[in-house]
C-alpha positions as CSV (number, residue, x, y, z in Angstrom):
1,X,-27.2,62.5,34.6
2,X,-28.9,63.9,37.8
3,X,-26.5,63.2,40.7
4,X,-25.6,66.4,42.6
5,X,-28.3,68.6,44.1
6,X,-28.0,71.9,46.0
7,X,-30.9,73.2,48.0
8,X,-30.6,76.9,48.6
9,X,-31.5,77.9,52.1
10,X,-32.8,81.5,52.0
11,X,-34.0,83.8,54.8
12,X,-37.7,83.5,55.7
13,X,-38.1,80.3,53.8
14,X,-41.1,78.0,54.3
15,X,-40.2,74.8,56.2
16,X,-42.6,72.5,54.4
17,X,-41.4,73.4,50.9
18,X,-37.8,73.2,52.1
19,X,-38.6,69.8,53.5
20,X,-40.1,68.7,50.2
21,X,-36.8,69.2,48.5
22,X,-34.9,67.5,51.3
23,X,-37.3,64.5,51.3
24,X,-37.2,63.9,47.5
25,X,-33.5,64.4,47.0
26,X,-31.8,64.0,50.4
27,X,-32.6,60.4,51.3
28,X,-30.6,57.4,50.1
29,X,-33.1,55.0,48.6
30,X,-30.6,52.6,47.0
31,X,-31.6,49.7,49.2
32,X,-35.0,49.8,47.5
33,X,-33.5,50.1,44.0
34,X,-33.9,53.8,43.9
35,X,-31.5,56.7,43.5
36,X,-29.0,58.2,45.9
37,X,-28.1,61.8,45.3
38,X,-25.2,63.9,46.5
39,X,-27.4,66.4,48.3
40,X,-26.2,69.6,50.0
41,X,-28.1,72.4,51.7
42,X,-26.2,75.7,51.1
43,X,-26.6,79.3,51.9
44,X,-25.1,82.6,51.0
45,X,-24.2,83.2,54.6
46,X,-23.7,79.8,56.5
47,X,-25.1,79.7,60.0
48,X,-28.7,80.2,61.3
49,X,-31.2,80.7,58.5
50,X,-34.6,82.1,59.6
51,X,-37.8,80.5,58.5
52,X,-41.1,82.2,58.2
53,X,-42.5,80.2,61.1
54,X,-40.1,81.8,63.6
55,X,-37.4,79.1,64.1
56,X,-34.0,78.9,62.5
57,X,-32.3,76.2,60.5
58,X,-28.5,76.0,60.8
59,X,-26.7,75.6,57.5
60,X,-23.0,74.8,57.4
61,X,-22.1,75.2,53.7
62,X,-21.7,78.2,51.5
63,X,-22.6,78.4,47.8
64,X,-19.6,76.7,46.3
65,X,-21.3,73.3,45.8
66,X,-24.2,75.0,44.1
67,X,-21.9,76.4,41.4
68,X,-21.4,72.9,39.9
69,X,-24.6,71.0,41.0
70,X,-26.7,69.2,38.5
71,X,-29.8,70.7,40.1
72,X,-30.2,73.9,42.1
73,X,-33.5,74.0,44.1
74,X,-35.2,76.9,45.7
75,X,-37.9,76.5,48.4
76,X,-40.7,79.0,49.0
77,X,-40.0,82.1,51.1
78,X,-41.8,85.3,52.0
79,X,-42.4,87.1,48.7
80,X,-41.1,90.5,49.8
81,X,-37.8,89.1,51.2
82,X,-34.9,90.7,49.3
83,X,-32.7,88.4,47.1
84,X,-29.0,88.1,47.9
85,X,-27.0,89.0,44.8
86,X,-24.8,85.9,45.3
87,X,-27.9,83.6,45.2
88,X,-29.1,85.4,42.0
89,X,-25.7,84.8,40.4
90,X,-25.7,81.1,41.3
91,X,-29.2,80.7,39.7
92,X,-28.2,82.6,36.5
93,X,-25.0,80.5,36.2
94,X,-26.9,77.3,36.7
95,X,-29.2,78.1,33.8
96,X,-26.3,79.2,31.6
97,X,-24.4,76.0,32.1
98,X,-27.4,73.8,31.5
99,X,-28.2,72.6,35.0
100,X,-31.7,72.0,36.3
101,X,-33.3,74.8,38.3
102,X,-36.3,74.1,40.5
103,X,-38.6,76.4,42.5
104,X,-41.3,75.3,44.9
105,X,-44.4,77.5,45.4
106,X,-43.4,81.2,46.0
107,X,-39.8,80.3,45.2
108,X,-40.7,81.3,41.7
109,X,-40.3,84.9,42.9
110,X,-36.7,84.1,43.7
111,X,-36.1,82.9,40.2
112,X,-37.9,85.9,38.8
113,X,-35.7,88.3,40.7
114,X,-32.7,86.5,39.5
115,X,-33.8,87.0,35.9
116,X,-34.2,83.3,35.4
117,X,-37.9,83.6,34.3
118,X,-37.5,86.3,31.7
119,X,-39.2,85.1,28.5
120,X,-40.2,81.8,30.1
121,X,-43.4,80.0,31.1
122,X,-43.8,79.6,34.8
123,X,-46.2,79.0,37.7
124,X,-46.5,79.5,41.4
125,X,-49.2,79.1,44.0
126,X,-52.6,80.3,42.7
127,X,-52.8,83.0,45.3
128,X,-49.7,84.6,43.8
129,X,-50.0,84.0,40.1
130,X,-51.4,87.5,39.4
131,X,-48.6,89.2,41.3
132,X,-45.9,87.0,39.6
133,X,-47.3,88.1,36.2
134,X,-47.4,91.7,37.2
135,X,-43.9,91.8,38.7
136,X,-42.4,89.9,35.8
137,X,-44.3,91.0,32.7
138,X,-42.0,89.0,30.3
139,X,-42.9,85.8,32.1
140,X,-45.8,83.7,30.8
141,X,-47.5,82.7,34.0
142,X,-49.9,79.7,33.9
143,X,-52.2,79.8,37.0
144,X,-53.8,76.4,36.5
145,X,-51.0,73.8,36.5
146,X,-49.1,71.7,39.1
147,X,-45.8,72.7,37.6
148,X,-44.2,74.1,34.4
149,X,-41.0,73.0,32.7
150,X,-39.4,75.5,30.4
151,X,-36.1,74.1,29.1
152,X,-34.5,72.9,32.4
153,X,-36.2,75.5,34.6
154,X,-39.1,73.9,36.5
155,X,-41.5,76.0,38.7
156,X,-43.9,74.2,41.0
157,X,-47.3,75.5,42.2
158,X,-48.4,75.6,45.8
159,X,-46.9,73.4,48.5
160,X,-47.4,69.7,47.7
161,X,-47.1,70.5,44.0
162,X,-43.4,70.9,44.7
163,X,-43.4,67.1,45.1
164,X,-44.9,66.7,41.6
165,X,-42.3,69.1,40.2
166,X,-39.4,67.4,41.9
167,X,-40.6,63.9,40.9
168,X,-41.0,65.2,37.3
169,X,-37.3,66.0,37.2
170,X,-36.3,62.6,38.6
171,X,-38.6,60.9,36.1
172,X,-37.1,63.0,33.2
173,X,-33.5,62.1,34.1
174,X,-33.7,58.7,35.7
175,X,-37.0,57.2,34.5
176,X,-40.4,56.3,35.9
177,X,-39.1,53.5,38.1
178,X,-36.8,55.8,40.0
179,X,-39.6,58.3,40.5
180,X,-42.1,55.6,41.6
181,X,-39.7,54.2,44.2
182,X,-39.3,57.7,45.7
183,X,-43.1,58.2,45.6
184,X,-43.8,54.9,47.3
185,X,-41.4,55.7,50.1
186,X,-43.1,59.1,50.5
187,X,-46.6,57.5,50.2
188,X,-47.6,59.9,47.5
189,X,-48.9,59.4,43.9
190,X,-45.9,59.1,41.5
191,X,-47.6,61.4,39.0
192,X,-50.7,63.6,39.1
193,X,-52.5,65.3,36.3
194,X,-54.8,68.4,36.4
195,X,-54.5,71.9,37.7
196,X,-54.5,73.8,40.9
197,X,-58.2,74.7,40.7
198,X,-59.7,71.2,40.5
199,X,-59.6,67.9,42.2
200,X,-56.8,65.9,40.6
201,X,-56.7,62.3,39.5
202,X,-53.7,60.2,40.3
203,X,-52.1,57.0,39.0
204,X,-53.1,55.1,42.2
205,X,-56.8,55.8,41.7
206,X,-57.1,58.4,44.5
207,X,-60.6,59.7,44.7
208,X,-62.8,61.5,47.2
209,X,-65.4,58.7,47.5
210,X,-65.0,55.0,48.0
211,X,-67.2,54.2,45.0
212,X,-64.8,56.0,42.6
213,X,-61.7,54.6,44.3
214,X,-63.2,51.2,43.5
215,X,-64.0,51.9,39.9
216,X,-60.6,53.5,39.2
217,X,-58.9,50.5,40.8
218,X,-61.0,48.2,38.5
219,X,-60.0,50.3,35.5
220,X,-56.3,49.9,36.4
221,X,-56.8,46.1,36.5
222,X,-58.4,46.1,33.0
223,X,-56.2,48.6,31.1
224,X,-55.7,46.1,28.3
225,X,-59.4,46.0,27.5
226,X,-61.7,48.4,25.7
227,X,-63.1,50.6,28.4
228,X,-65.9,52.7,26.9
229,X,-67.9,55.1,29.1
230,X,-70.9,52.9,28.6
231,X,-69.0,49.9,30.0
232,X,-67.5,51.9,32.9
233,X,-70.9,53.3,33.7
234,X,-72.5,49.8,33.8
235,X,-69.7,48.6,36.1
236,X,-70.2,51.6,38.4
237,X,-74.0,51.0,38.3
238,X,-74.7,54.5,36.8
239,X,-76.0,56.0,33.7
240,X,-73.3,57.0,31.2
241,X,-74.1,60.7,31.6
242,X,-74.0,60.5,35.4
243,X,-70.8,58.5,35.4
244,X,-69.0,60.9,33.1
245,X,-70.1,63.9,35.1
246,X,-69.2,62.4,38.5
247,X,-65.9,61.0,37.2
248,X,-64.8,64.5,36.1
249,X,-66.0,66.0,39.4
250,X,-64.1,63.3,41.4
251,X,-60.9,63.2,39.4
252,X,-60.6,66.5,37.6
253,X,-60.5,64.9,34.1
254,X,-62.4,62.7,31.7
255,X,-62.5,58.9,31.8
256,X,-60.7,58.8,28.5
257,X,-57.9,61.2,29.5
258,X,-57.5,59.3,32.8
259,X,-57.1,56.0,31.0
260,X,-54.6,57.4,28.5
261,X,-52.4,58.6,31.4
262,X,-52.6,55.3,33.2
263,X,-51.8,53.4,30.0
264,X,-48.9,55.6,29.4
265,X,-47.5,55.1,32.9
266,X,-47.9,51.3,32.6
267,X,-46.1,51.4,29.2
268,X,-43.2,53.4,30.7
269,X,-42.9,50.8,33.4
270,X,-42.9,47.9,31.0
271,X,-40.4,49.6,28.7
272,X,-38.1,50.0,31.7
273,X,-38.5,46.7,33.4
274,X,-39.2,44.1,30.7
275,X,-37.9,43.1,27.2
276,X,-41.4,42.8,25.8
277,X,-41.6,44.1,22.2
278,X,-43.6,47.3,21.4
279,X,-46.6,45.6,20.0
280,X,-47.0,43.4,23.0
281,X,-46.6,46.4,25.4
282,X,-49.2,48.3,23.3
283,X,-51.7,45.4,23.6
284,X,-51.0,44.9,27.4
285,X,-51.6,48.5,28.1
286,X,-54.7,49.0,26.0
287,X,-53.2,51.1,23.3
288,X,-53.8,48.2,20.9
289,X,-51.0,49.0,18.4
290,X,-47.5,50.2,18.7
291,X,-48.3,53.2,16.4
292,X,-51.0,54.4,18.7
293,X,-48.7,54.0,21.7
294,X,-46.0,56.0,19.9
295,X,-48.5,58.8,19.2
296,X,-49.3,59.2,22.9
297,X,-45.6,59.0,23.9
298,X,-44.7,61.8,21.4
299,X,-47.7,63.9,22.4
300,X,-47.2,63.7,26.2
301,X,-43.5,62.8,26.7
302,X,-42.0,64.3,23.6
303,X,-40.1,61.1,22.9
304,X,-40.8,57.7,21.3
305,X,-41.2,54.3,23.1
306,X,-37.9,53.2,21.5
307,X,-36.0,56.2,22.6
308,X,-37.5,56.0,26.1
309,X,-36.4,52.3,26.4
310,X,-32.9,53.2,25.1
311,X,-32.6,55.8,27.9
312,X,-34.2,53.9,30.8
313,X,-34.5,50.3,29.8
314,X,-31.5,49.2,31.8
315,X,-32.5,50.9,35.0
316,X,-34.4,48.0,36.5
317,X,-35.7,48.5,40.0
318,X,-34.9,45.7,42.4
């Protein structure tokens, strides 16, 4: 269970990425039915910790709490900043005892220098992926994703992708409802698909133009129906070819892939918050049959709807 979180404050860290970790894990959201974590900011040397923007953050705790935390999180920092051996030891020990380890943006270099990324898949900000691959040749660096999970080591891409990576951990441990509550409080999409190099679709239908925000909202309201490209194009008053091309340009994915993601998210919510049987959920979400829904769960979430409900079905958001 995800309960205790240690955020490592390191010299020359980036305030925004540090703030992302604090925002996701450091706020008590129990009044909204969300999680409350035992969150601590720790440092190898307590006291003023410099940021790369020229001001300091005062940290009062040493590394002891991080040695037993369920999650150890690392913000971005200047890439050439040397790594304290004590921080490296904490990160290696966290992996060895099966805790979650998270890096945001260039924080992947901290994990790499600690030896945590050896033989793993990872990512970082697209500006630094070539350098990460060169500096850590045994790491399989993916330059075009929002985050990568390898076992319980999660590396986030640039800046705001750290939110995606952090919410992914919450979702994996506590379910979609918990992640959605945090996302709503932060006014961000609860889950995004796509890569760093493209415009990315979101579960709330976020698009660059009003016309596509309207059509994606309509799609969400009709998930239980058969939504072919021809039907969507007619609704959007476009030809099928124009609609498919513009949809991908606006959202970074195809209409079919977008719909499958939304249906999966809706199914997760219904599995958590209702006692509807699997066939009914499959019909209500547009999968049509429980077997089809199960296929998508296994493919994307590496679990079955039944197993997902067993893990998260009693965590009902108030």
